N, C-alpha and C positions, 0 to 999 in steps of 0.2 A: 405167148408170154408178152406182157406189155413192157413199155420202155422202163418204167420204174422197177419192175421185177428183174429185168436184165441188168440194170444198173446195180441193184443189190447183189445179184449173183456175181457180177464182175468183182465187186468189193469183197465178197466172201471168198472167192477163188484167190484173189490177191492176198488176203489175210492168211489163208491156209498156206500159201506158197511163201509167205514172208516178203512179199513185194509191195512197195508203196506205189509204184507205177509200172506199167508193162511196156517193154520195148519189143521190137521184132526179135532181137536176140533172146529175150526172156521166153519167147514162145517155144523155142526149141527145148530149153530147160523144163518149162512147164509141161510140155507134151510128155517128156520122159517121166516127170514126177507123177502125172496123172496115170500113166501106164503102170508105174510101180504100185501106186496106191489102189487103183481100181481093177487092174488087170485088163483094162480096155484101152483102145487107142483113140486118140484124137490127134489129128495131124497138126503140125506147126502152122500150116496155112489156115486151117479152120480156126485155130486160136487167134490168129491175126485178124480174121474176120470178126470173131466174137468180141475182141477188144477194140475194133474199129480202126485197126492199123492198115487195112486194105478195104477197098470198096466191096459192099455186099449188094448183090442184085436180087437176092432172095432171102427168105427167112431161114434161120438156122434150124436144123432138123430137131425134132423132139428127142431123138436118140442122143444127139450131141448135148443138148441141154440137160438131159437126165444124167449123163456121165459127169458133167460139170457140177450138177447138184450133188451127186454122190461124192465126188471129190471134196467139195466144199464142206459137206457135213461130216 
């Protein structure tokens, strides 16, 4: 997934969650919301990586991205 697609996915996830910006605290809430909506888990730490709140030394997994896409849709 290229940078533009990631940026768009971040925006869609925020819109679905009703957030204008994401903080570290929001990632806990968002993890719970994604779990309720999709019945799949994404950790708070993974969400922090997705939103650029912590350093990422590798690409996010396709599994993670697919759950986020499912949630956003």
